[in-house]
Every structure is written in structure tokens, then in C-alpha cells.
N, C-alpha and C positions, 0 to 999 in steps of 0.2 A: 504493500500500500504506500510506503514511503516513496518508492520509485515512481509510483503513479502520480503522486502529488507534485514531486519535483519535475517530472516530465511535463505535466500540464503547466506548471509555473514558468518553465522556459518559454513556452509559446505565448502565454498571456502577457508576460513581461515584455517579450520581444514585440508583440503586437502593439502594446501600449507605447513603447518607445518609438516604434515605427509611425504610429499615428501622430505623436507629438512632432517628430521630425518632418512629417508631411505638412502639418500645419505651419511649421516654421520655414517651409519653402523647399524642402528636399524632396523633389518629386520622384527621385530614383530609389528612394529607400526601400519601398516594397518590392521593386524589381530586384534589388540586392538580396532581400530576404528570400524571395522565390527562387532566385538563382542558387542561393545557399542550400535550399531544400533539395534541388536537383543534384548539385555537386556532392552534397553529403550522402545522399542515397546511392549515388554512383560509387563514392568512396567506400561505403559500407559493403556494397556487393563485391567490389574489387578486392577489399580486404578479406572477405570470406573466401573469394575465389583463390586468392593468394595463399590462404591458409590450407586449402584442400590438399595440396601435395605434401606440405609439412605435416599435417595431421595424419595423412595416410602413412607417411614414413614412420613417424614416431609411435603411433598406435600399433603399427605393424611390429616395430621393435619391442614395444611393451608386451605384445602378445607372445613373442618369442621368449622374452624374459619370464613371463608368467608361466608358460609351459615348461621352461627349463628350471623353474623353482627359485630363480633369483629374487623375484618379488617377495616370496615367502621368507627367504633368508633375510632380506632387508627388514621385513616386518618383525621378525624375531629379534633382530639386533636393536631395533628402535622401540620395541615394545615397552621397556621400562619407562621411557620418557613419554612416548606418545599415548600410553594408556593413562597418563596423568593429564595431558592436554586434551585428549579425546576419550574421556571415560565412557562414553556411550558406544564406542566401537569395540566389538569383541576382540579379545587378546589374540595376537598373531593373524589378524585378518589381512588379506592381501592388499587392502586399500592403504595400509601403512607404508608399504613399499612404494606405491604410486605417489603418496604424499611426499615421501622423502625425495623421490626423483624430481618432483616438481620444485620443491624448495631448493634442492641442490642446483638445479638448472637456473633458477632465479638468482641465486647467490653468485653464480659464475657468469651472469649476464647472457646466458644462452636462451633468449626469449623464444626462439623457434622451437626449442625442445621443451620449454616450460609449459606452453599452452596445451599441447596434446596430453602431456602427463597430468596436467591439472584437470582437464576435461575427463580423463580416464578416472581420476580419483573421485570426481563428482558423481560419475555414473555408478561407481561402486558404492559410494555412500548413499545414493538414492535407492539402491537395492535394499539397504537396511532401514530406509525411511518408511514408517507406517502411515504418515500423512504426506502423500506424494506431492501436494501443492504447497507445502510449508517447509521452510528451511529448518534443518536440525541444528543442534548446538555444534556438532563436529563440522558441519558445512560452514557455519559462521566463523568458527575458529580458523578453519582452513582458508576461507576467503580473506580474513583479516591478515593472516600471515602473508598472503599474496599481495594485498593492497598496501601493506607497510613496506613492501619492496626491498627487503634486505639484499643488497648487491655488494659483493666484495670486489668485483672487477667491472667497473663501468666503461667497458671498451668503447661503446658507441659515442659516449659523451667526449671521451678523450680524443677520439678521431675527429669529431666535429670541431673541437677547439683547435686542433692542429690545422685543419683545413681553413679555418678562419684567421690563421696567422698569429695565434697566441704565442707570446714569448716563451712560456713554459706550459704546454697543454696539460701537463699532469699536476699542476699546482692545486687543482680542486680535488685531487684523489682522496687525500686524508679527510678534508671537510665532508665529502660525500659519505665516506665510511662512517664518520661520527654521526652525521645526521640520520642516515638510514638505520644505523644500529639503535639510536634513540627511538625512532619511529616503530621499529619492530618490537623492541622490548616494551614500549608503551602499549602497543596493540595487544601483546600477549597478556600484560597485566590487566588492562581495561576489560578485555573479553573474559579473562579468568574471573575477575570480580563480578562481572555481569552474570556469568554462568555459575558462580559460587564454586569455583575451582580454587583450592588452596595452593597458592604459589610458593608457600613455605615448606611444602613437602620436600624432604631431603633430595630426592632424585631430580625433581623439577628445579629446585633452587640451584643445585649444583650444575645443572645443564645451562641455566641462564647465566650463571657466573662464568661457566666455561665458554659460552658463546662470547661474552664480553672479553674474556682473556684471549680467545682465538683472534677476534677482530683486532685487539691491541697488538698481538704478535704480527699479524699481517701488515698492520699500519707501520709498525717499526721496521719490518723487513723491507717493504717497498720504499720506505722513507730513506733507505740507504742507497737506493739505485738512482742513477741519473735518468732523465726523461727518455732518452733513446732506449736504454736497457729496459726500463719499465714498460714501454710500449711493446717491445719485442717479447718480454716475458708474458705479459697479459695476453697478447695475441696467440703465442705458441701454447700457453697453458690452456686457454679456452678451447682451441681446436683440438689439441691433443686429448683433453678429457672427453670431448664430444665423440671423437673417433674411438677412443678406448671403450666407451660405453657400448657402442655398436659392436665392436669386436668381441667384447666380453659376453654380451648377450648371445651372439651367434655361436661363439665357442662353447658356451654353457649348453646351448641347444644341441650341438653336435655330441658333446660328452654324454648328455642324457638321452641321446638318440631321438631327438625331436625332429620332425619334418619341418625344418625352419622356414622353408619356402611357403608351404601351405599355411603355417602359423602366421607368417608375415602377411600373406594375402588376406587371411581372415581378419586380422587387425586393421589392415589398410582399408577394407570395406567399411569398417566402423568410422574411420577417419572421414571418408567421403560423405556419409550420411550425417555425421556431426556438423561438418562444414555447411551443408545445406540447411540444417535445422537452425543454425544460429543467425542466418541472414536477417529474418524479421527483427530480431532483437538489436542487431547492429544498426539497421536502418533507423529504428526508433530512437536510439540514443544519439547517434551521430547527426541526424537531421535536427533534433532539438538543440543540440549544442551549436550547430552551424547557424541556425536562425537567431539564437541568442547573441552570438558573436556579431553577425551581420547587422543586427538592429542598432548596434552602438551601445548596448547596455553594459557590456564589459568595459568599454573605454570610460564611460561615465562613472562606473564603480571605482575604477583605478584613480580617476581624478578626484573623486570624493575622499578616498582614503588619503591621498596625498595632502589634500587641504586639511583634513583632520590632524594628520601627523604634524604638519607645519604649525597649526594652531597650538598644539601641545608643546612646541618648542623642540621636538626631537628631529634627528637627522632623517632626511627623506631619501637617502641614497638607495635604500632597499626597495622603494616603491616601484621603480622602473622594472624590477624583476618580478613583481607580484602577478602580472598576467600569467606567467608560467606556472606559478603556484596555484592560482585559481583554476587554470585549465587542466592541470595534471590529473586531478580526480575525475575529470570528465572525458578527456581524450588524450591519449598518449601522443598521437600524431599532431594534434593541435598544440599541445604543450611543447613538443619538439620544434614546431614552427615558431612559436613565441620565443623559445630559447634562442633560436638562430636569429630571430628578429632583434632580440635584445643585444646579442653580440654584434650584430651589424650596426645597430643604431648607437650603442654606447661604447662598443669596442670589446673584444674578447677578454682584455685584461682590465677592464673597468670593474668597479664594485658590482654594478647591476649585471654585467656580463657574466662574471664569475658566479654570482648568487643565482642567476637563472639556471646555470649548469648544476649547481648544488640542489636547487629545487627539483630539477628534472631527475636527478639520481637519488633523491632522498625518499621518495614514495612512489607508488605505482598508480595506475589509472583505476581508481576505486569503482566508479560507475560503469566503466567499460568492462571490468572484470566481473562485477555483479551481474551485468546484463548478459554477458557471454556465458559465464559459468552457470548461473541460475537458469538462464534460458535454455542451455543445453539439456537440462533435466526437467524443464517445464515447472520450475518453482515460481509461484505467484506471490507468496507471503514471505517476505525476507526477514521479518521480526527485527532484531537489533543489529543486523549486519551493517546497515548503512551508518548507524550511529557509531558503532565501534570502529568501522573503517575510517570515517571522517575524523574521529578523535585521534586515531593513530596518525592520520595525515597532518592534523593540526600540530601534533607533537613534533613531527618531522619538519614542518615549516618553521616552527619556533626555533628548533635546534639548528636548522640551516642558517637562519638569520644570525643566531648567536655565534656559531662557529665562523661564519663569514666575517663578522666584525672582529673576532679574535685573530683570525689568520690574515685578514687583508685590511 
């Protein structure tokens, strides 16, 4: 229901802004808004079409891993921790392996691998759902882990900064790690409190502390590298890990005498049907965001915030990057475009340019993920998923601003 109200609000606010602009003499405003609906719906279809091959590939690989027993092995290894975060999922259930694969892919910046494994996890959790149209607690916890966007290797952002001529493209690496770690930990704690999960359980508490320590070690290690070496290491590590996953799954299938080709085809078929099923949900969310942006509502919101900050006597350096922060929960591609726009207008080494990159890497596309993941299993009632996801996003945004002022 929350997504329903937000979706309606996008159109109503956009129409109101468009009407005011028309009365003020902008006769092309509604043409821009209509064009945005067509462009956004086309983008939604092209996005889904582009996902088809990737979904087929990775769901095929996941099917091989499932048949070879790898998913069950991962489930047993993660069971002590995930049974605390996901108490409603039976112990050693295969969905634990899918959740791990999704989270690991997100952490390594392997977006193409993360989406298929995430959709697989949602399908498996839906099999356990007794109310097929309502999100379960494990689904919401899983979605919050995704929307908080913990990323250890923000390869794409570093590449964009390099292409825009940043003096040191990797200078946002540590701030992104700090901001995304805060967002993830906040998301886990907020959702755990909402679902009455005790975060002080020894295993869960040790895991959270271990995560923080691991991120700290990674930050320290990469901090010892120069920008050229860091770029090489991140690129090699990401692709090596991705290929290693494929080879390990196929090898395990051979060892266990699984017909890997037939298993792959069976999983790939699921990828095609999933890609088709999510088209309406993508169209819905991207069209609403496109109209809202084309109406000028986003620009007015930014100007209003800047004025309020000025009246309070605070620095407005961060305001120029806020469009990226506001757009990120709505659309990943839209936020990416605003990040590039900020680097173009202010410069990649400006405060706003750097902060926009940190915003882009600190959280993930909350509404996009909710629309795609819940849409893939026909969930209508999202319960507290939106609230927890947005609170995690807010924590990430605040952390991003704080660390940017500290570092730059």
C-alpha cells in the first residue's frame, strides 16, 4: 500500500507542478512530461530486455549449483548467522545459499550477478510464504540488506570518475566504504528492532562486529595502494571471483555427476520468464519517476533545501549533490545520470562532485529493488519494507555527508 500511495503522489505532484508552470507561460511543460512517460516506459522495457540474458545465465548457474549441492553447503555454513537474521526460514534451507550469493555479489559490485540470485532467493522465500500477496519478515530483511547496498569494490563509480578526469579517481573509495557500511549496519539494526530480533545474540553480534572489522581491514589494505594499482586490483578481483564462481559450480556438477547442460537450460528458462514478469513493475516505477523529474518538482525541492540551509547559516556545499541522493532510492540509472551531471557541472574533484559519487555508492535503489523483487513474486502488501529501506538510506546519506566533510 505504501508503494501505491507514493506512486500516485509522483503523478499528482508532477501534474500540479506542470499546471503551475503552464500558467506561468511554459507551454512545453506537459509535452516534456508526456515525452518522459514514453522515454521511461521504453527504458523500462529495454532494461528488462537487457536483463533477460543475464538472468538466464545466472539462474542457469544457480540451478547447477543447486543440483551439485553447493547451495546447501552455503546454507549450512551460514546457518548460525542467518537463522538469527531470518528466524522464520527453516534451518539449512537452500534459500540461505541464494541469499549469500546475492549479498556477496552486491559487496563485490557484481550487479549483473546480484539481481538473478536475488530474484532466485525471493522465489524460494515465496514458497515458504503462507500469504502469497504479503511480504514476510525474511523478505523484508533481505530487501533491506539489498537496499542498504553494502559495496566493498565500487568499480563503476571509480571508472566514471576516471573518465571525467578526476585527479585521483579513487579518493572516494574509503568514504564510500564508510558510508555504505553505516547504511547496512543501520538497516540491519532498524529491521531487527522492527521485527523484534535480538541483535545482542552472541553469534549475530559477533558477525556484525566482524563485518565492521573486515571492512576496516579492506579500507586499510586498499589505502596502501596507489590509484593505478587499486584500479587494477579491483578490476582483476571482481572478474576473477565472477569466473571462479562459474567454474566452481560447473566443476561441482561434474564431480556429483550432474547433467550440467540440462540443469543450466532448466534454470535459464526461469530467467526468461522472470524477465518478462517484471516488465509491468519496471514501467510503473520508472514512468512515475520520469514524470516527477520532468515536471521540475525535483529542481524546486533542491532549491528549497538550499534556501533553508542558507537561512540556518550552514554550508551549502553539499546541496548540489542532493539530487543524486534523492534519486538513488528511486532509480539507479537516474541517480547515475545526476552523479555524472554533478561532476560535469561542479567538477569531479569538487565537494559536490565527490559527494555525489559517495551518495551513489552508499545505498542502492530502494524503490527499484522493491518493485522488481516484490513484483517478481507478485507481492502487493510490502508492510514495513519501505520504511526500513528508507531509514537505512537516510543513515547512508547522513554518513556520506559527514565523511565527505571529514575527508574533503
